[in-house]
C-alpha positions, 0 to 999 in steps of 0.5 A, spaced: 479 219 107 473 213 106 470 218 101 476 219 097 477 211 097 470 210 095 470 215 089 477 212 086 474 205 086 473 202 079 467 198 077 471 192 077 473 194 084 466 195 086 464 188 084 470 184 087 468 188 094 461 186 093 463 179 092 468 179 098 463 182 102 457 177 101 462 171 101 465 174 108 458 174 111 457 167 108 463 164 112 461 168 118 454 165 118 457 158 116 463 158 121 460 152 124 461 148 118 468 150 116 474 148 120 478 154 117 473 159 118 478 164 122 483 163 116 479 165 111 476 171 114 483 173 115 484 172 107 478 176 106 480 182 111 486 182 107 483 183 100 479 189 103 485 192 105 489 191 099 483 194 095 482 200 099 490 201 099 490 201 091 484 206 091 488 211 095 493 211 089 493 216 084 492 213 077 496 218 074 502 219 079 503 211 081 508 207 079 508 202 073 508 196 078 502 199 082 498 200 075 500 193 073 497 190 080 491 194 079 490 191 072 491 184 074 489 183 081 482 182 080 484 176 075 489 173 080 484 173 086 480 168 082 486 163 084 483 164 091 476 165 090 475 159 085 478 153 090 474 157 096 468 155 092 470 148 094 471 149 101 464 152 101 460 148 097 457 144 102 455 150 107 448 150 103 446 143 101 450 138 105 451 133 099 453 133 092 447 133 086 451 129 081 446 124 081 440 129 079 445 132 074 447 125 071 439 123 071 438 130 066 445 128 062 443 121 061 436 123 059 439 128 053 445 124 052 444 117 053 451 115 050 455 118 056 459 123 052 464 124 057 466 117 057 465 115 050 469 121 047 475 120 050 475 112 049 475 113 042 481 118 041 488 116 041 493 119 046 495 125 041 488 127 040 487 127 048 494 131 049 491 136 044 485 137 048 488 137 054 492 143 052 486 146 050 483 145 056 490 148 060 490 154 055 484 157 059 488 159 064 492 164 060 486 166 055 483 170 060 490 173 062 495 174 057 490 177 052 488 182 057 496 184 059 497 185 051 491 189 050 493 193 056 500 194 054 497 196 047 492 201 050 486 198 047 479 200 049 474 196 054 479 194 059 475 196 064 469 193 061 472 186 060 475 186 068 468 188 070 464 183 066 469 177 066 470 178 074 463 179 075 461 173 071 465 169 075 463 171 082 456 170 079 458 163 077 461 161 084 455 163 087 451 158 083 456 153 084 456 154 092 448 153 091 448 147 086 454 143 089 457 138 084 463 134 082 462 132 075 465 126 072 472 128 074 473 122 078 472 117 072 478 119 069 482 114 072 479 109 069 479 112 062 485 117 061 492 114 059 498 117 063 499 122 058 506 125 056 505 133 058 498 136 058 495 130 061 499 130 067 499 137 068 492 137 068 492 131 073 497 135 078 492 141 078 486 137 079 489 132 084 492 138 088 490 141 095 488 147 091 482 143 088 477 142 092 471 140 087 464 141 088 464 147 082 462 143 076 455 146 074 455 150 070 462 150 067 466 156 069 471 154 064 466 154 059 463 161 061 470 164 062 472 162 055 466 165 052 467 172 055 475 172 054 474 169 047 469 175 045 474 180 048 480 177 045 476 177 038 474 185 039 482 187 041 485 182 036 481 182 030 486 179 025 487 173 030 479 172 030 479 165 028 485 163 032 481 165 038 474 162 036 477 156 034 481 156 041 474 157 045 471 151 041 476 147 043 476 149 050 468 147 050 469 141 047 475 139 052 471 140 058 467 134 056 472 130 052 477 130 057 472 128 062 472 134 067 465 136 066 458 133 064 455 135 057 450 139 061 455 143 065 458 145 059 452 147 055 449 151 061 456 154 062 456 156 055 449 159 056 450 163 062 457 165 060 453 169 054 448 171 058 453 174 063 457 177 057 451 181 054 447 182 061 453 185 065 456 189 058 449 192 058 449 194 066 456 196 065 455 201 060 448 204 063 451 205 070 458 207 069 
């Protein structure tokens, strides 16, 4: 039975299992620093069980619902894994490293772009940039579903590259805890009409624990999702390129990240894209 399950695991399943195992081990080691460690272990145990169950299903004979779950579950798991980073961000280094990052930022960008840019923009511009920032939550998901429905190539590769990249970035954020300039937004951003309040709600919710600003996962994920979206839908090439650029700009202009967070996330996103693509094609 165990051998059958292992043979049916896809590359993305293996990536999720490796991350789930390493985080579970880290939670056990750090239990004394985590008040809800037992609940976290139960969730990670359920993830192990769910992946094992999915692996027992036959791709050719399983229901459309099961096939759909197999496609989307790695991406939807990020909804749990990302805020969990905030719960774990002081388990290695006990305090945020924002002061260090800000000193780097000011040595390169003395004008504090994450403050000066939003203060120079009107409400409409800020709403548009917040809409771009918000679109990140759909960029990695919606093109994937459409591409799957249209039977486009490299669905498996995208899931492996995209999810593996996020797992690598989550570990970096655990090892380099930082909140970014988001706490400054209260004195900079207007109340807004639609997308500013939406992003305020998301960032003020209990699900957002902070501590995962460097490098910007927003930037890294946007680069990878944009790359594959252009491959799948070449007629919409400039739409996706423009959207990714707006997302990168919005991370700073909306005062969610230091400029160096976004630059670092862009570089690590491209590095993960090409490195993990090569790994996927060599191993699988």
